[in-house]
Structure formats: C-alpha cells, structure tokens
C-alpha positions as CSV (number, residue, x, y, z in Angstrom):
1,M,86.2,-66.0,15.9
2,S,87.8,-62.6,16.7
3,R,86.5,-59.1,16.8
4,H,88.0,-55.7,16.8
5,V,87.1,-53.8,20.0
6,S,87.8,-50.1,20.7
7,M,87.2,-48.1,23.8
8,T,88.8,-45.4,26.0
9,V,90.5,-46.7,29.1
10,N,91.7,-44.2,31.7
11,G,91.5,-41.4,29.1
12,Q,93.5,-43.4,26.4
13,A,92.0,-44.7,23.2
14,V,92.7,-48.5,23.0
15,S,91.9,-50.9,20.3
16,H,92.6,-54.6,20.0
17,E,91.6,-57.7,18.1
18,V,90.1,-60.2,20.7
19,E,88.1,-63.4,20.7
20,E,84.4,-62.8,20.9
21,R,84.2,-64.4,24.3
22,T,86.9,-62.1,25.9
23,L,85.7,-60.6,29.1
24,L,86.2,-56.9,29.8
25,V,88.5,-57.8,32.8
26,Q,90.7,-59.9,30.5
27,F,90.8,-57.1,27.9
28,I,91.9,-54.6,30.7
29,R,94.5,-56.9,32.1
30,D,95.8,-58.7,29.1
31,H,95.5,-56.2,26.3
32,C,95.8,-52.9,28.2
33,R,98.3,-54.3,30.7
34,L,96.5,-52.7,33.6
35,T,96.6,-55.3,36.4
36,G,95.0,-53.3,39.2
37,T,91.6,-54.8,38.2
38,H,91.7,-58.2,39.8
39,V,90.1,-61.5,38.9
40,G,88.7,-62.9,42.1
41,C,86.0,-65.4,41.2
42,D,84.9,-65.1,37.5
43,T,81.3,-65.3,38.6
44,S,80.6,-61.7,39.6
45,Q,80.3,-62.6,43.2
46,C,83.4,-60.9,44.8
47,G,83.7,-57.5,43.1
48,A,87.5,-57.5,42.8
49,C,87.1,-56.7,39.1
50,T,84.9,-53.6,39.6
51,V,85.6,-50.7,37.1
52,H,83.6,-47.8,35.9
53,M,82.0,-48.0,32.5
54,N,80.5,-44.7,31.3
55,G,80.7,-43.4,34.9
56,R,79.0,-46.4,36.6
57,A,80.5,-49.2,38.6
58,I,80.3,-52.6,36.9
59,K,81.8,-56.0,37.5
60,S,84.1,-56.4,34.5
61,C,84.1,-60.2,34.7
62,N,80.4,-60.1,33.9
63,V,80.8,-58.0,30.7
64,L,82.2,-59.0,27.3
65,A,84.8,-56.7,25.9
66,S,82.6,-56.3,22.8
67,Q,79.8,-54.9,25.0
68,A,82.2,-52.1,26.0
69,E,82.7,-51.0,22.4
70,G,83.0,-47.2,22.4
71,A,82.7,-47.0,26.2
72,Q,84.7,-44.9,28.6
73,I,86.3,-47.3,31.1
74,T,88.0,-46.1,34.3
75,T,90.1,-48.6,36.3
76,V,91.7,-48.1,39.7
77,E,94.9,-46.9,37.9
78,G,92.9,-44.1,36.4
79,V,91.6,-42.5,39.6
80,A,94.9,-41.0,40.8
81,L,95.1,-37.3,40.6
82,A,96.8,-35.5,37.6
83,D,99.9,-34.9,39.6
84,G,100.3,-38.6,40.4
85,S,99.2,-38.4,44.0
86,L,96.6,-40.7,45.4
87,H,92.9,-39.9,45.0
88,P,91.3,-39.0,48.3
89,M,89.5,-42.4,48.4
90,Q,92.8,-44.2,47.8
91,Q,94.5,-42.1,50.5
92,A,91.7,-42.8,53.0
93,F,92.0,-46.5,52.4
94,R,95.7,-46.2,53.2
95,E,95.2,-44.0,56.3
96,Q,92.3,-46.0,57.7
97,H,93.9,-49.4,57.1
98,G,91.1,-50.2,54.7
99,L,93.3,-52.7,52.9
100,Q,94.9,-55.7,54.3
101,C,96.0,-58.2,51.6
102,G,94.9,-55.6,49.0
103,Y,93.1,-58.0,46.7
104,C,89.7,-56.6,47.1
105,T,90.9,-53.0,47.4
106,P,90.6,-51.9,43.7
107,G,87.0,-53.1,43.5
108,M,86.2,-51.6,46.9
109,V,87.6,-48.2,45.8
110,M,85.8,-48.2,42.5
111,S,82.5,-49.2,44.2
112,A,82.9,-46.6,46.9
113,L,83.6,-43.9,44.3
114,D,80.5,-44.9,42.5
115,L,78.5,-44.4,45.7
116,L,80.0,-41.0,46.4
117,Q,79.1,-39.8,42.9
118,R,75.4,-40.6,43.6
119,N,75.5,-39.9,47.4
120,P,78.3,-37.6,48.5
121,Q,77.6,-38.0,52.3
122,P,76.4,-41.6,52.8
123,T,75.7,-43.1,56.2
124,D,77.6,-46.1,57.4
125,E,74.6,-48.2,56.6
126,Q,74.5,-46.9,53.0
127,I,78.2,-47.5,52.6
128,R,77.8,-51.1,53.8
129,E,74.9,-51.6,51.5
130,Q,76.8,-50.3,48.5
131,L,79.8,-52.5,49.2
132,E,77.7,-55.6,49.8
133,G,78.6,-56.9,46.4
134,N,82.3,-56.7,47.2
135,L,83.9,-59.4,49.3
136,C,86.9,-58.8,51.6
137,R,88.3,-62.2,52.5
138,C,90.4,-60.6,55.3
139,T,87.2,-59.2,56.9
140,G,88.4,-55.6,56.9
141,Y,85.0,-54.2,56.4
142,H,85.0,-51.9,59.5
143,N,88.1,-50.1,58.3
144,I,86.8,-50.0,54.7
145,V,83.7,-48.2,55.9
146,K,85.8,-45.8,57.9
147,A,87.9,-45.1,54.8
148,V,84.8,-44.4,52.7
149,R,83.4,-42.1,55.4
150,Q,86.8,-40.2,55.6
151,A,87.0,-39.9,51.8
152,S,83.4,-38.5,51.6
153,Q,84.3,-35.9,54.2
154,V,87.5,-34.9,52.4
155,M,85.9,-34.9,49.0
156,A,83.0,-32.7,50.3
157,Q,85.6,-30.1,51.3
158,T,87.0,-29.8,47.8
C-alpha cells in the first residue's frame, strides 16, 4: 500500500507517494535526492542518518516517512549559511580534521548542532556524551570533539 506524505525539507515543501513502510532516510535520499544523510546500519546504532525533525536530532532510519507528515526536516545540506558558505560547525569539522572517511560526518554534525541548541558551551564530557549514539569507524573522536568545541566558541561570538 502507498501513502501520500508531505513535509518541509530544508525549507522546501515536498510531497511524494511512498510505500507505508518507507523510512524517513529513504524518503530524504530517494525522493528528495538529498544524499548527505547516510544509511550506515539500518538499526539506529550508528547515527549516520541523523537529521533534525522539528528542531530535534533524530535517527531517520528509525522513523517512518509517514510519521514525519507535516514536520520540518533539516538535513546536513540545509545547515549551510544563506550565502552558501559552510556553517560554523561544518567549518570546524574541516579545520579540526573532524572528518576522515566522511561517512559519519553528516550525523555527527547534526547531533552536535542539536547539542549546541540546548547547551551552547558544553564541556568535552558533554560533547562525548551527546555523540555517544554516533559511531565513527575511523575513530576520529578526539578531533570531532575538538571541532564541536571550536564551533561552540565561534557560534557563541555571533
């Protein structure tokens, strides 16, 4: 069976007919053609699929597209600044070498942004705790923590 699903993704209204079992991550990648959200495990273990739904970080492989009906979804493609430049979090990941293979990076960025919305000046321990649900197979955690710390400092100045 199929179902009509509508939501706003990165500020754009989108609407598609999908199978009822379609996951939000599939909707984002296959129907919206936004491939920054990665499918890493399909079991909500790795966090590569993390996006924001109505302002909160969620693992999009754990949510049906139909559950996001009417929601505001932000993917990693939607966090860049209006002029097209990188968001301070993305820039910090670049400068601090917080990305290696890059597979976990979109989910890490989205989880880190969620943390800074709730806690603008987290400690390293709080950063590590927030990112606990996101796996980096390259073990780049130290630089990821440095990137989140840098972004928190830059964002506090703006």
